N, C-alpha and C positions, 0 to 999 in steps of 0.2 A: 016466425020465431026460430024454428028449427034451422033455417038457412043461416041465420046469424050465428048460432051456436056452432054449426058445422064449419062455417067460414072462419070463425075465431079459432077453433081447434086446428084447422088446417094451417092457419097462419102461425100458430104456436109450434106446430110440428115442423113447418118450413124453417122458422127461425132457429129452432133447436138443431135441425140438421145442418143448416148453414153455419151456425156457431161451431159445431163439432168439426166440420170440414176446415174452417178457418184455423181453429186451434191446432189441428193436425198439420195443416200446411205451414203454419208459423213454426211449429216444432221442427219440421224438416228443413225449412228455409234457414233457420238459425243454426241448426246442427251441421248442415252440409254446404251452406253457401256463406253465411255471414261469419261464423266463428273461425272456420279454417283460413279465411283470407284476412279478416280484420283483427282478430284477437292478437296475432303477433305484432301487428302494427301499433297497437295501443299498449302492448306489454302484458297482456293477459296470458297466463300459461294455458297450455293445451289441456290441462287437467280439469278445466272448468266445463268443457263441452259435455262430458258424460253427466255431470250434475244437472246441467240445464236440460239436456235431452231426457234424463230420467224424470225430472220434475214436469216438464211439458208433456212428455209421453203419458204420464199418469193422469194429468188433467185431460189430455185428449182422449184417452180411453174412457174416462168417466163421462166426458161430453158425448161421445159416441154411444155409450151405454144408455145415457139419458134419452138420446134421440131414438134409439131402438124402443125404449119404454114408451115414449110418447106416440110413435107410429103404431106400435102394437096395440095400444089402448084405443086408438081411433079407428074409424071406419073409412080410411082413405084408399083410393085405388092404387096409390103408390106404396102401400104398406109393405108388400113383399120386396119390391126392388130396393126400397130404402133400408130395410133390415139386412138385405144381402150386402149392400154397399157399406153400411156401417159395420157389419160383422167382418167384412174383408179388411176394412181400415183398422179395426181392432186387432185382427190377426197380424197385419203388417207392423202395427205399433208394438205388439208384444215381442216381435223379433227385434225391433229397434231397442226396446227397453232391456231385453236380455243382453244385447250387445253393449249397451251402456253399463249394465251391471258387471259384465265381464271386464270391461275397461277399468271400472272402479276397483275391482278385486285384484287385477294384475298390476 
């Protein structure tokens, strides 16, 4: 019975980590690849980018924080590496969110 509980907890941790990385990747992809090239083609102003980046950045930070919480609560051998990776991504996202806020203020 313990193996099933541990396996389920590990699956939840893995899904949470994967989700947080996908949200972070989507945020970066939209902000730096899709919007700069395709927004002008469809007539969307460049002022939309910071709003999207800010929204997705906030969601990505929350997803990474949830991943840290899940890994910290468990007894996985990946606990420390996952916390380090998620913390690093949060730090990078904070810089990006600060840049988006700067763009919105200016």
